[in-house]
Residue frames relative to the residue before (quaternion, step in Angstrom):
aa qw qx qy qz dx dy dz
M 1.0000 0.0000 0.0000 0.0000 0.00 0.00 0.00
Q 0.4841 -0.6804 0.4736 0.2801 3.56 -0.95 0.94
K 0.3781 -0.7168 0.5415 0.2233 3.54 -0.81 1.04
L 0.2574 -0.7848 0.5503 0.1222 3.57 -0.92 0.95
P 0.5024 -0.6286 0.4914 0.3332 3.59 -1.15 0.56
P 0.6854 -0.4684 0.3367 0.4445 3.62 -1.21 0.25
L 0.5640 -0.6253 0.4292 0.3265 3.58 -1.01 0.87
R 0.6406 0.5393 -0.3334 0.4332 3.59 0.96 -0.84
A 0.6332 0.5244 -0.3336 0.4613 3.58 1.05 -0.71
L 0.6526 0.5034 -0.3105 0.4736 3.57 1.01 -0.81
Q 0.6250 0.5273 -0.3388 0.4653 3.59 1.06 -0.72
A 0.6479 0.5145 -0.3173 0.4636 3.57 0.93 -0.88
F 0.6574 0.5001 -0.3063 0.4733 3.57 0.96 -0.85
R 0.6174 0.5650 -0.3445 0.4254 3.58 0.98 -0.83
Y 0.7421 0.4127 -0.2363 0.4724 3.57 0.72 -1.05
A 0.6407 0.5210 -0.3334 0.4548 3.60 1.01 -0.70
S 0.6823 0.4831 -0.2923 0.4643 3.59 1.00 -0.78
R 0.5660 0.5963 -0.3817 0.4222 3.59 1.17 -0.50
E 0.8221 0.2334 -0.0744 0.5139 3.56 0.71 -1.14
L 0.3316 -0.7382 0.5005 0.3075 3.57 1.33 -0.17
S 0.6068 0.5171 -0.3448 0.4954 3.52 0.96 0.99
F 0.3569 -0.7196 0.5563 0.2129 3.56 -0.77 1.04
K 0.6011 0.5710 -0.3526 0.4339 3.56 1.13 -0.65
S 0.6599 0.4982 -0.3064 0.4716 3.60 0.94 -0.89
A 0.6344 0.5225 -0.3281 0.4656 3.56 1.03 -0.76
A 0.6376 0.5305 -0.3224 0.4562 3.58 1.00 -0.81
E 0.6603 0.5001 -0.3034 0.4710 3.59 0.99 -0.85
A 0.6597 0.5162 -0.3118 0.4484 3.60 0.96 -0.85
L 0.7558 0.3770 -0.1950 0.4987 3.59 1.03 -0.82
N 0.3614 -0.7579 0.4660 0.2789 3.57 1.35 -0.12
I 0.5324 0.5494 -0.4467 0.4638 3.53 0.91 1.04
S 0.6336 -0.5354 0.3823 0.4071 3.59 -1.23 0.10
Q 0.6171 -0.5426 0.4191 0.3861 3.53 -1.27 0.45
A 0.6192 0.5437 -0.3444 0.4498 3.58 1.07 -0.70
A 0.6331 0.5286 -0.3306 0.4587 3.58 1.06 -0.74
V 0.6139 0.5375 -0.3398 0.4676 3.58 1.05 -0.77
S 0.6563 0.5194 -0.3033 0.4556 3.54 0.91 -0.96
T 0.6526 0.5149 -0.3085 0.4623 3.57 1.01 -0.84
H 0.6453 0.5233 -0.3144 0.4593 3.59 0.97 -0.88
I 0.6945 0.4689 -0.2885 0.4632 3.58 0.87 -0.93
R 0.6164 0.5290 -0.3496 0.4668 3.59 1.03 -0.72
G 0.6455 0.5162 -0.3188 0.4639 3.57 1.01 -0.78
L 0.6347 0.5210 -0.3236 0.4702 3.59 1.06 -0.75
E 0.6430 0.5177 -0.3178 0.4665 3.57 0.99 -0.83
E 0.6508 0.5027 -0.3123 0.4756 3.59 1.01 -0.79
F 0.6264 0.5404 -0.3295 0.4550 3.58 1.05 -0.78
L 0.7434 0.4040 -0.2116 0.4892 3.58 0.96 -0.92
G 0.3660 -0.7477 0.4767 0.2824 3.55 1.20 -0.48
M 0.7017 0.3845 -0.2757 0.5327 3.56 1.04 0.72
K 0.4988 -0.6280 0.5063 0.3170 3.54 -1.27 0.43
L 0.2283 -0.7806 0.5720 0.1068 3.55 -1.01 0.90
F 0.7737 0.1946 -0.1076 0.5933 3.57 1.23 -0.51
V 0.2833 -0.6699 0.6501 0.2196 3.50 -1.32 0.51
R 0.2292 -0.7889 0.5572 0.1211 3.60 -0.56 1.17
L 0.0863 -0.7754 0.6253 0.0203 3.56 -0.70 1.15
T 0.7537 -0.4115 0.2491 0.4477 3.58 -1.26 0.10
R 0.8368 0.1148 -0.0235 0.5347 3.57 0.79 -0.99
E 0.7748 0.2368 -0.1542 0.5656 3.57 1.21 0.16
V 0.2623 -0.7235 0.6044 0.2059 3.54 -1.35 0.11
K 0.1436 -0.7706 0.6153 0.0827 3.53 -1.18 0.60
L 0.4950 -0.6483 0.4900 0.3076 3.53 -1.14 0.63
T 0.4032 -0.6587 0.5722 0.2761 3.53 -1.10 0.68
H 0.7043 -0.4196 0.3311 0.4673 3.59 -1.27 0.07
E 0.6704 0.4896 -0.2896 0.4764 3.57 0.95 -0.90
G 0.6337 0.5443 -0.3243 0.4438 3.56 1.06 -0.78
R 0.6422 0.5209 -0.3244 0.4594 3.57 1.01 -0.81
K 0.6636 0.4984 -0.3120 0.4625 3.58 0.93 -0.84
L 0.6745 0.5008 -0.2988 0.4527 3.58 0.92 -0.89
S 0.6122 0.5885 -0.3592 0.3871 3.59 0.99 -0.80
G 0.6365 0.5365 -0.3320 0.4436 3.59 1.03 -0.75
Y 0.6711 0.4899 -0.2935 0.4727 3.56 0.97 -0.88
V 0.6581 0.5134 -0.3143 0.4522 3.57 0.96 -0.88
E 0.6545 0.5114 -0.3137 0.4601 3.59 0.92 -0.88
T 0.6642 0.4964 -0.3022 0.4702 3.59 0.89 -0.92
G 0.6497 0.5353 -0.3145 0.4387 3.56 0.96 -0.86
F 0.6850 0.4687 -0.2916 0.4755 3.58 0.90 -0.89
Q 0.6303 0.5353 -0.3421 0.4462 3.59 1.00 -0.74
E 0.6634 0.4920 -0.3057 0.4737 3.57 0.94 -0.85
L 0.6343 0.5252 -0.3250 0.4650 3.57 1.01 -0.79
E 0.6638 0.5043 -0.3006 0.4634 3.58 0.93 -0.90
K 0.6346 0.5235 -0.3311 0.4621 3.59 1.02 -0.77
G 0.6696 0.5087 -0.2980 0.4517 3.55 0.93 -0.91
I 0.6553 0.5049 -0.3098 0.4687 3.57 0.94 -0.88
A 0.6301 0.5568 -0.3344 0.4256 3.59 1.02 -0.83
L 0.6366 0.5487 -0.3317 0.4285 3.59 1.08 -0.68
F 0.7983 0.3138 -0.1383 0.4951 3.58 1.04 -0.73
A 0.4853 0.6703 -0.4359 0.3539 3.58 1.26 -0.12
P 0.6213 -0.5304 0.4029 0.4127 3.62 -1.13 0.45
D 0.5877 -0.5923 0.4241 0.3521 3.55 -1.10 0.75
S 0.2914 -0.7932 0.5145 0.1458 3.57 -0.55 1.18
N 0.7849 0.1916 -0.1091 0.5791 3.60 1.22 -0.33
P 0.0721 -0.8605 0.5034 0.0301 3.61 0.49 1.17
G 0.6736 0.5071 -0.3000 0.4462 3.58 1.18 -0.35
R 0.7087 0.3869 -0.2561 0.5314 3.60 1.25 0.03
L 0.0957 -0.7949 0.5990 0.0114 3.56 -0.83 1.06
T 0.0972 -0.7978 0.5946 0.0231 3.57 -0.70 1.12
V 0.0593 -0.8062 0.5880 -0.0289 3.54 -0.65 1.20
A 0.1942 -0.7555 0.6174 0.1015 3.57 -0.79 1.07
T 0.0640 0.8246 -0.5550 0.0890 3.58 -0.83 0.92
V 0.6282 -0.5069 0.4303 0.4041 3.52 -1.30 0.39
P 0.5408 -0.6675 0.3943 0.3264 3.65 -0.74 0.99
S 0.6705 0.5029 -0.3181 0.4432 3.61 0.85 -0.88
F 0.6507 0.4965 -0.3151 0.4804 3.61 1.00 -0.78
A 0.6264 0.5481 -0.3347 0.4418 3.58 1.02 -0.79
S 0.7584 0.4143 -0.2240 0.4505 3.56 0.72 -1.06
R 0.7713 0.3960 -0.1985 0.4570 3.60 0.96 -0.84
W 0.7896 0.2606 -0.1642 0.5308 3.60 1.12 -0.45
L 0.7484 0.4512 -0.2476 0.4183 3.56 0.67 -1.09
V 0.6919 0.5009 -0.2981 0.4259 3.61 0.71 -1.04
P 0.6681 0.4964 -0.3355 0.4412 3.67 0.85 -0.74
R 0.7451 0.3948 -0.2145 0.4928 3.61 1.18 -0.43
I 0.5198 0.7140 -0.3880 0.2636 3.57 1.21 -0.46
D 0.5562 0.6259 -0.4066 0.3653 3.60 1.12 -0.47
S 0.6175 0.5475 -0.3611 0.4342 3.60 1.08 -0.58
F 0.6193 0.5104 -0.3483 0.4843 3.60 1.10 -0.60
Q 0.6750 0.5049 -0.2997 0.4469 3.57 0.92 -0.89
R 0.6328 0.5071 -0.3341 0.4804 3.59 1.08 -0.62
A 0.6878 0.4829 -0.2818 0.4629 3.57 1.00 -0.81
H 0.7999 0.1742 -0.0702 0.5700 3.59 1.13 -0.65
P 0.0349 -0.8406 0.5406 -0.0052 3.61 0.50 1.17
E 0.6033 0.5786 -0.3551 0.4185 3.60 1.23 -0.36
I 0.6833 0.4509 -0.2740 0.5048 3.60 1.29 -0.26
Q 0.2444 -0.7502 0.5996 0.1339 3.56 -0.78 1.06
L 0.2051 -0.8231 0.5241 0.0764 3.57 -0.47 1.24
S 0.0575 -0.7731 0.6314 0.0181 3.54 -1.03 0.89
L 0.1669 -0.7899 0.5852 0.0759 3.58 -0.71 1.10
Q 0.1043 -0.7800 0.6157 0.0402 3.56 -1.03 0.87
P 0.1144 -0.8045 0.5796 0.0615 3.62 0.01 1.23
N 0.2894 0.7399 -0.5739 0.1987 3.58 -0.74 1.02
L 0.4707 -0.6852 0.4930 0.2566 3.53 -1.27 0.51
Q 0.5941 0.5873 -0.3571 0.4180 3.57 1.27 -0.22
L 0.4800 -0.6402 0.5137 0.3095 3.55 -1.15 0.63
V 0.3050 -0.7398 0.5676 0.1937 3.59 -0.89 0.89
N 0.3463 -0.7588 0.5134 0.2018 3.58 -1.16 0.51
F 0.3877 -0.7567 0.4494 0.2743 3.60 1.34 -0.03
Q 0.5911 0.5574 -0.3672 0.4527 3.57 1.18 0.45
G 0.8439 -0.0834 0.0009 0.5299 3.53 0.00 1.32
D 0.5930 0.5818 -0.3797 0.4069 3.62 1.21 0.08
G 0.4993 -0.7006 0.3978 0.3187 3.59 1.27 0.00
V 0.5029 0.6580 -0.4288 0.3610 3.61 1.24 0.01
D 0.2814 -0.7733 0.5501 0.1422 3.57 -0.95 0.93
L 0.8025 0.0030 0.0616 0.5934 3.57 1.06 -0.80
A 0.1507 -0.7786 0.6021 0.0923 3.57 -1.09 0.70
I 0.2125 -0.7193 0.6436 0.1522 3.54 -1.20 0.65
R 0.0340 -0.8302 0.5536 -0.0564 3.54 -0.40 1.29
F 0.2649 -0.7196 0.6195 0.1680 3.53 -1.25 0.59
G 0.3965 0.7207 -0.4680 0.3230 3.55 -0.20 1.24
N 0.7028 -0.4591 0.3429 0.4215 3.54 -1.22 -0.57
G 0.5681 -0.6443 0.3576 0.3665 3.58 1.28 0.14
E 0.6086 0.5497 -0.3566 0.4475 3.58 1.26 0.04
Y 0.1559 0.7696 -0.5924 0.1801 3.55 -0.34 1.32
P 0.3342 -0.7978 0.4622 0.1957 3.60 0.01 1.29
G 0.8214 0.2236 -0.1895 0.4893 3.54 -0.94 0.95
L 0.7158 0.3864 -0.2361 0.5315 3.58 1.28 -0.08
E 0.4186 -0.6657 0.5495 0.2823 3.54 -1.25 0.44
S 0.0700 -0.7930 0.6040 0.0365 3.59 -0.95 0.84
R 0.1118 -0.7848 0.6090 0.0276 3.54 -1.00 0.90
L 0.4737 -0.6804 0.4795 0.2876 3.56 -0.80 1.02
L 0.2194 -0.7874 0.5660 0.1069 3.57 -0.77 1.04
Q 0.8106 -0.1099 0.1520 0.5547 3.55 0.74 -1.05
K 0.3252 -0.7057 0.5912 0.2162 3.54 -1.01 0.85
E 0.2455 -0.8069 0.5296 0.0902 3.53 -0.84 1.01
K 0.1074 -0.7577 0.6369 0.0936 3.54 -1.22 0.57
L 0.3266 -0.7325 0.5697 0.1797 3.54 -1.27 0.44
L 0.0502 0.7944 -0.6030 0.0532 3.56 -1.00 0.84
P 0.5200 -0.6365 0.4586 0.3380 3.60 -1.12 0.54
V 0.0062 0.7961 -0.6044 0.0290 3.59 -0.94 0.88
C 0.0651 0.7870 -0.6118 0.0456 3.56 -1.20 0.52
H 0.5628 -0.5364 0.4894 0.3950 3.54 -1.35 0.09
S 0.6023 -0.5976 0.3847 0.3635 3.59 -1.04 0.71
S 0.5898 0.5944 -0.3716 0.4009 3.60 1.13 -0.52
V 0.5911 0.5914 -0.3683 0.4064 3.58 1.15 -0.53
T 0.7598 0.3281 -0.1861 0.5296 3.59 0.98 -0.83
E 0.3466 -0.7691 0.4661 0.2667 3.57 1.33 -0.11
G 0.6564 -0.5577 0.3007 0.4095 3.55 1.14 0.73
K 0.5472 0.6234 -0.3925 0.3974 3.61 1.25 0.13
P 0.5924 -0.5545 0.4327 0.3929 3.61 -1.17 0.51
V 0.2335 -0.7865 0.5627 0.1015 3.54 -1.08 0.77
T 0.1660 -0.7560 0.6269 0.0887 3.55 -1.03 0.88
P 0.6738 -0.4703 0.3526 0.4477 3.61 -1.19 0.25
E 0.6393 0.5263 -0.3354 0.4492 3.58 0.98 -0.76
N 0.6194 0.5404 -0.3408 0.4562 3.60 1.05 -0.75
L 0.6322 0.5710 -0.3328 0.4044 3.57 0.97 -0.90
A 0.6430 0.5414 -0.3233 0.4347 3.56 1.03 -0.73
R 0.7153 0.4335 -0.2525 0.4864 3.58 1.20 -0.41
L 0.6063 0.5516 -0.3567 0.4483 3.58 1.28 -0.04
P 0.5813 -0.5899 0.4148 0.3768 3.63 -1.17 0.43
W 0.1749 -0.8004 0.5700 0.0626 3.58 -0.97 0.93
L 0.2226 -0.7371 0.6275 0.1159 3.50 -1.18 0.77
I 0.1380 -0.8428 0.5197 0.0243 3.58 -0.58 1.13
D 0.2730 -0.7082 0.6308 0.1612 3.52 -1.07 0.91
E 0.2007 -0.8235 0.5246 0.0797 3.57 -0.49 1.20
S 0.2839 0.7537 -0.5366 0.2518 3.60 1.16 0.46
V 0.6188 -0.6011 0.3602 0.3550 3.56 -1.05 0.79
D 0.6533 0.5433 -0.3225 0.4171 3.58 1.05 -0.70
L 0.7065 0.4696 -0.2631 0.4595 3.61 1.20 -0.35
E 0.4323 0.7237 -0.4573 0.2832 3.59 1.22 -0.16
R 0.7239 0.4122 -0.2468 0.4952 3.58 0.74 -1.04
S 0.6306 0.5499 -0.3398 0.4294 3.60 0.98 -0.80
W 0.6148 0.5474 -0.3433 0.4522 3.60 1.06 -0.71
L 0.6603 0.4874 -0.3014 0.4854 3.59 1.02 -0.78
V 0.6472 0.5169 -0.3147 0.4636 3.59 0.97 -0.87
F 0.6331 0.5348 -0.3307 0.4516 3.58 1.00 -0.79
Q 0.6706 0.4884 -0.3067 0.4666 3.60 0.89 -0.86
E 0.6201 0.5343 -0.3409 0.4624 3.59 1.06 -0.71
K 0.6743 0.4834 -0.2902 0.4770 3.57 0.96 -0.88
L 0.6349 0.5309 -0.3128 0.4661 3.55 1.12 -0.72
G 0.3815 -0.7476 0.4583 0.2926 3.56 1.15 -0.64
I 0.7233 0.3272 -0.2402 0.5587 3.58 1.26 0.27
K 0.3730 -0.6880 0.5610 0.2700 3.57 -1.27 0.18
I 0.3526 -0.7104 0.5678 0.2206 3.56 -0.87 0.95
P 0.3584 -0.7603 0.4921 0.2264 3.63 -0.51 1.08
D 0.6171 -0.5759 0.3894 0.3687 3.57 -1.12 0.65
N 0.6657 0.5160 -0.3222 0.4323 3.60 1.02 -0.70
A 0.5839 0.5573 -0.3803 0.4516 3.60 1.31 -0.04
I 0.6078 0.5540 -0.3460 0.4515 3.59 1.28 -0.34
T 0.1363 -0.8408 0.5233 0.0263 3.56 -0.45 1.25
L 0.7999 0.0972 -0.0486 0.5902 3.59 1.22 -0.36
R 0.0978 -0.7753 0.6227 0.0405 3.56 -1.05 0.87
V 0.0013 -0.7916 0.6103 -0.0298 3.59 -0.89 0.96
T 0.3012 -0.7511 0.5539 0.1956 3.57 -1.28 0.13
E 0.7179 0.3647 -0.2454 0.5398 3.60 1.18 0.42
G 0.5477 -0.6991 0.3693 0.2736 3.54 -0.79 1.13
T 0.6430 0.5437 -0.3389 0.4198 3.60 0.93 -0.83
T 0.6361 0.5237 -0.3194 0.4680 3.57 0.99 -0.84
L 0.6535 0.5180 -0.3100 0.4567 3.56 1.00 -0.83
V 0.6187 0.5361 -0.3424 0.4610 3.60 1.00 -0.76
E 0.6652 0.5032 -0.3084 0.4573 3.58 0.89 -0.89
A 0.6436 0.5165 -0.3247 0.4622 3.57 1.02 -0.76
V 0.6296 0.5210 -0.3259 0.4753 3.57 1.06 -0.75
L 0.6596 0.5123 -0.3019 0.4598 3.59 0.90 -0.91
A 0.6792 0.4886 -0.2810 0.4700 3.57 1.11 -0.69
G 0.5108 -0.6827 0.4024 0.3333 3.58 1.27 0.03
R 0.3503 0.7740 -0.4697 0.2400 3.57 1.18 0.51
G 0.7710 -0.2818 0.1895 0.5388 3.60 1.15 -0.41
I 0.6113 -0.5245 0.4413 0.3956 3.55 -1.33 -0.35
A 0.0559 -0.7972 0.6009 0.0178 3.57 -1.07 0.75
L 0.3751 -0.6668 0.5922 0.2529 3.54 -1.20 0.61
M 0.0553 0.8555 -0.5026 0.1119 3.55 -0.29 1.26
R 0.5889 -0.5434 0.4669 0.3740 3.52 -1.34 0.43
Y 0.5204 -0.6687 0.4370 0.3018 3.56 -0.86 0.99
S 0.6247 0.5717 -0.3489 0.4015 3.60 0.97 -0.81
L 0.6872 0.4981 -0.2843 0.4459 3.58 1.08 -0.68
V 0.7837 0.3145 -0.1578 0.5119 3.60 1.15 -0.50
A 0.3863 0.7566 -0.4685 0.2425 3.62 1.25 -0.07
D 0.6871 0.4793 -0.2930 0.4609 3.59 0.84 -0.93
L 0.6471 0.5186 -0.3144 0.4620 3.59 1.04 -0.77
L 0.6368 0.5132 -0.3257 0.4744 3.59 1.05 -0.73
K 0.6632 0.5078 -0.3034 0.4586 3.58 0.93 -0.88
A 0.6946 0.4626 -0.2671 0.4818 3.58 1.10 -0.74
G 0.4770 -0.6990 0.4203 0.3275 3.60 1.26 -0.12
L 0.4247 0.7202 -0.4557 0.3055 3.57 1.24 0.29
I 0.7635 0.0798 -0.0678 0.6373 3.55 1.25 -0.47
Q 0.2533 -0.7681 0.5690 0.1489 3.58 -1.26 0.18
S 0.3448 -0.6604 0.6054 0.2802 3.52 -1.34 0.23
P 0.3217 -0.8229 0.4352 0.1734 3.60 -0.20 1.26
I 0.7891 0.1235 -0.0796 0.5964 3.59 1.22 -0.32
D 0.4487 -0.7289 0.4591 0.2377 3.57 -0.91 0.94
I 0.4149 0.6568 -0.5162 0.3607 3.54 0.34 1.33
S 0.0785 0.7798 -0.6188 0.0534 3.58 -0.94 0.86
V 0.1763 -0.7612 0.6140 0.1116 3.56 -1.29 0.42
P 0.5299 -0.6210 0.4543 0.3567 3.61 -1.06 0.59
A 0.4693 -0.6654 0.5045 0.2873 3.56 -1.07 0.74
E 0.5219 -0.6368 0.4673 0.3221 3.56 -1.12 0.63
Y 0.7475 0.2915 -0.1684 0.5726 3.59 1.11 -0.74
Q 0.2067 -0.7614 0.6025 0.1210 3.55 -1.28 0.43
Y 0.5391 -0.6024 0.4743 0.3487 3.56 -1.34 0.18
Y 0.0501 -0.8004 0.5973 -0.0122 3.55 -0.93 0.97
L 0.3390 -0.6537 0.6307 0.2450 3.51 -1.29 0.56
V 0.0353 -0.8307 0.5529 -0.0548 3.57 -0.65 1.14
A 0.2689 0.7324 -0.5918 0.2026 3.57 -0.97 0.93
P 0.6031 -0.4856 0.4468 0.4482 3.58 -1.26 0.12
E 0.6442 -0.5528 0.3613 0.3858 3.59 -1.08 0.68
A 0.6500 0.5384 -0.3218 0.4290 3.59 0.96 -0.86
K 0.6142 0.5566 -0.3537 0.4334 3.61 1.06 -0.67
F 0.6442 0.5376 -0.3252 0.4361 3.58 1.01 -0.79
R 0.6584 0.5191 -0.3155 0.4444 3.59 1.18 -0.40
T 0.5438 0.6172 -0.4167 0.3869 3.63 1.19 -0.22
D 0.6153 -0.5893 0.3809 0.3591 3.56 -1.10 0.73
K 0.6857 0.5039 -0.3061 0.4269 3.59 0.87 -0.90
V 0.6590 0.4830 -0.3119 0.4849 3.59 1.01 -0.76
R 0.6239 0.5302 -0.3407 0.4622 3.58 1.00 -0.78
A 0.6439 0.5211 -0.3239 0.4572 3.60 0.99 -0.79
F 0.6793 0.4843 -0.2929 0.4672 3.58 0.93 -0.88
V 0.6424 0.5229 -0.3239 0.4571 3.59 0.95 -0.86
S 0.6441 0.5169 -0.3177 0.4659 3.58 0.96 -0.85
W 0.6776 0.4977 -0.2931 0.4553 3.58 0.91 -0.94
I 0.7210 0.4509 -0.2780 0.4467 3.60 0.71 -0.99
S 0.5967 0.5530 -0.3646 0.4530 3.59 1.13 -0.59
R 0.6586 0.4887 -0.3065 0.4833 3.59 0.99 -0.82
A 0.6503 0.5297 -0.3180 0.4421 3.57 0.97 -0.86
V 0.6402 0.5173 -0.3222 0.4677 3.58 1.02 -0.76
R 0.6677 0.5085 -0.3030 0.4514 3.59 0.92 -0.88
S 0.7048 0.4531 -0.2635 0.4780 3.58 1.05 -0.74
G 0.5115 -0.6701 0.4036 0.3555 3.56 1.27 -0.13
């Protein structure tokens, strides 16, 4: 096993190489400038090479010093990320949840007041975004993802199985009964997200007809935009039930034909294993699991 130099020496080198200043390193580590110099000299002796060129009023990295600085910086960053995953919760009263924007606006926000009433001691922060979070310095405690449940290095728990069904405003069908053949002649709004490509084909197979390309009047890649287009009476869309359930119950939109297909992706709660053990995350997971079961 490769013997490593003292950690304090590597820390001194890290900060000194960042700013090319022993003084800045001393301030960052809260030690004297002479101590920084001693640590770096010890590191140079350990490695058998010079890492800095000492000039009258400044220092410069040698070729070897520049190469080492990259490895040292990366090493400390990875160590800090790892420690952050398992360190005690530094802010137990604040819960940050990253979630798919469409799920946040159409399902989570209308129900979130019940969580806040049940847990007034927890300050909730929602971060709607389409990007995967890494839980490393971003402050996120839990993510709600729509996918296949495979997130390397993270624990994922199935939250809700999703289905897809056709929905539209009543003005589109003019209140008349709809047959599969009628659907092929009505305007369609298509979500081109990758998770819906196969589902769109499966839906047409189950319907027993093919929706012609000239029937598609609008293509989008985000669920919230599609919901608004449906509400505006622009056409029929194959949509996730979770995004339109409340609208269907309120009679604001309708499903013109009783056909649905299972979604290829599902909703998952995702976080490092240690996050799931914190009281605030456990409280949220318990609440949202009950809310999903109750509809």
